[in-house]
C-alpha positions in Angstrom: 117.1 117.0 70.3 114.3 119.6 69.9 110.7 118.9 69.0 109.7 119.0 65.3 107.1 121.7 65.5 106.9 124.8 67.7 105.7 124.1 71.2 104.5 126.6 73.9 104.3 126.8 77.7 100.8 128.2 78.3 100.9 128.1 82.2 103.2 126.8 84.9 103.3 126.5 88.7 105.9 125.6 91.3 106.2 124.7 95.0 109.0 124.3 97.5 109.1 124.7 101.2 108.8 128.4 101.9 108.3 129.2 98.2 104.6 129.0 97.5 103.8 132.3 95.8 104.8 133.9 92.5 106.5 136.9 94.2 108.7 134.5 96.3 109.7 132.6 93.2 110.6 135.8 91.5 112.9 136.6 94.4 114.5 133.2 93.9 115.0 133.8 90.2 116.7 137.1 91.1 119.1 135.1 93.5 117.5 136.6 96.6 116.2 133.2 97.9 117.3 129.6 97.9 115.3 126.4 97.4 115.6 124.7 100.9 116.6 121.1 101.3 113.8 120.4 103.8 110.7 121.9 105.3 107.0 121.5 105.8 104.9 120.3 102.9 101.8 122.1 101.6 98.8 121.9 103.8 96.5 120.5 101.0 93.5 121.8 102.8 91.4 121.1 99.7 91.8 117.3 100.4 90.3 115.1 103.1 92.4 114.9 106.3 92.4 111.1 106.2 93.7 111.2 102.6 96.6 113.4 103.3 97.6 112.0 106.7 100.5 109.8 105.5 101.6 111.6 102.4 105.3 112.3 101.8 106.6 115.7 100.9 107.1 114.7 97.2 103.5 113.5 97.0 102.2 116.7 98.7 104.1 118.9 96.4 103.0 117.1 93.3 99.3 117.4 94.3 99.8 121.1 95.1 101.4 122.1 91.8 98.7 120.3 89.8 96.0 122.0 91.9 97.6 125.4 91.3 98.1 124.8 87.6 94.8 123.4 86.4 91.5 125.2 86.0 88.4 123.6 87.5 87.2 120.9 85.1 90.5 120.7 83.2 91.6 117.1 82.8 94.7 116.8 80.6 97.1 113.9 80.2 100.1 114.1 82.5 103.8 113.1 82.2 105.3 112.8 85.7 109.0 112.3 86.3 111.4 112.4 89.2 115.1 111.6 89.9 114.5 110.2 93.4 110.8 109.3 93.6 109.4 108.4 97.0 112.9 108.3 98.6 111.8 108.9 102.2 109.2 106.1 102.0 111.8 103.8 100.4 114.2 104.6 103.3 111.5 103.6 105.8 111.1 100.3 104.0 114.8 99.6 104.2 114.9 100.6 107.9 112.0 98.2 108.5 113.8 95.4 106.8 117.0 96.0 108.8 115.4 96.6 112.2 112.1 94.6 112.1 112.8 92.1 109.2 109.5 93.0 107.7 107.8 95.5 105.4 104.7 97.4 106.7 101.9 97.4 104.1 101.0 101.0 104.7 104.6 102.1 104.0 105.0 99.9 101.0 101.7 101.1 99.3 103.0 104.6 99.3 106.5 103.9 98.2 106.2 103.0 94.5 107.6 105.5 91.9 104.2 106.6 90.5 102.7 107.3 93.9 102.8 111.1 93.7 101.0 111.5 90.4 98.6 108.6 91.2 97.6 110.4 94.4 97.3 113.7 92.6 94.8 112.2 90.1 92.7 110.9 93.0 92.9 114.1 94.9 91.9 116.2 91.9 89.6 113.7 90.2 91.7 113.6 87.0 90.7 110.8 84.6 92.7 111.4 81.4 95.6 109.3 82.4 99.3 109.7 83.2 102.7 108.4 82.4 105.5 108.2 85.0 109.1 107.9 83.9 112.5 107.9 85.5 114.9 110.0 83.4 118.3 108.2 83.4 121.5 109.9 84.6 119.6 112.9 86.1 118.7 114.4 82.7 115.8 116.8 83.0 115.8 117.1 79.3 114.7 113.5 78.9 111.5 114.1 80.9 110.9 117.4 79.2 111.0 116.0 75.7 109.1 112.9 76.7 106.3 115.2 77.6 106.7 117.3 74.5 106.9 114.4 72.0 103.1 113.5 71.8 102.2 117.2 71.4 104.9 117.7 68.7 103.7 114.5 66.9 100.1 115.7 66.9 98.8 112.9 69.1 97.4 115.5 71.6 97.0 119.2 71.7 98.6 119.6 75.1 100.4 117.7 77.8 101.0 118.5 81.5 104.6 118.1 82.6 105.2 117.5 86.3 108.6 117.2 87.9 109.0 116.6 91.7 111.7 115.6 94.1 112.2 115.9 97.8 115.6 116.2 99.4 117.5 113.0 99.9 117.5 112.0 103.7 120.7 112.6 105.6 121.1 108.9 106.0 122.4 108.7 102.4 125.4 110.7 103.5 127.9 111.3 100.6 125.5 109.7 98.1 123.2 112.7 98.4 123.1 114.7 95.2 124.8 118.1 95.1 121.5 119.7 93.9 119.4 118.4 96.8 116.6 120.9 97.2 112.9 119.9 97.5 111.0 121.2 94.5 108.0 120.4 92.3 106.9 122.2 89.2 104.2 121.8 86.6 103.8 123.2 83.1 101.2 122.9 80.3 102.9 122.2 77.0 100.7 123.1 74.0 100.8 123.2 70.3 98.7 126.4 70.3 100.3 129.8 70.7 97.7 131.2 73.2 97.8 134.6 74.8 100.8 134.9 77.0 102.3 131.6 76.1 106.0 131.2 75.7 107.9 129.2 73.1 109.5 126.1 74.6 113.3 126.4 74.1 115.8 123.5 74.1 118.1 125.4 76.6 115.2 125.5 79.1 115.6 121.8 79.9 119.1 121.4 81.3 117.8 121.2 84.9 114.5 121.7 86.7 116.0 124.9 88.2 117.0 126.3 84.8 113.6 125.4 83.3 111.8 127.2 86.2 114.1 130.2 86.1 113.6 130.6 82.4 109.9 130.6 82.7 110.0 133.2 85.5 112.5 135.4 83.8 110.4 135.3 80.6 107.2 136.0 82.6 105.2 132.9 81.6 101.7 132.8 83.0 101.8 131.5 86.5 99.1 129.3 88.1 95.5 129.0 87.1 93.9 132.4 86.6 
């Protein structure tokens, strides 16, 4: 199902281990690079060292893509979604229950589904609010249209879509998804056809990789100017 009125992507950003610049993402879109399943997270040098000390990869990537996407002083509403959430933190909880028969508060506090976007709003001093959803059956389209709906309905002029997932740990074995790369992306969806903006197309939303590839191939504006 497509939105009622035309919507546009005015800017986007993306981050994966080893893919942190537009030219590298362009190489990926041309099939000259792959999204890795694991790797170091972004340094987040714009945050306090104590704040970022225990952050997971998915939280770090979420903070980074929003930092790269938004201009100073911008404070839009955010729709965050993920297929796996804080899966590494959740695994640590399960391991603690099995091995120690207890849950450490520090691990639990960073394991809930909305942790990445909540931490991003703290790191970037964003106050407009966010929604976090889990799109059932791995459907990227569900998250995409959830972000597009309030803009299409006229409830807001723009909405920031943020998707992020880290690779499922090896302990999950055959349960690990086939598409198991670590990736985060953000996009500003707007009802205004600003300079350089691209129309949002229904076919863009079949997967996070397809959505990102479409934006790159159609040369949508990347990052904050």
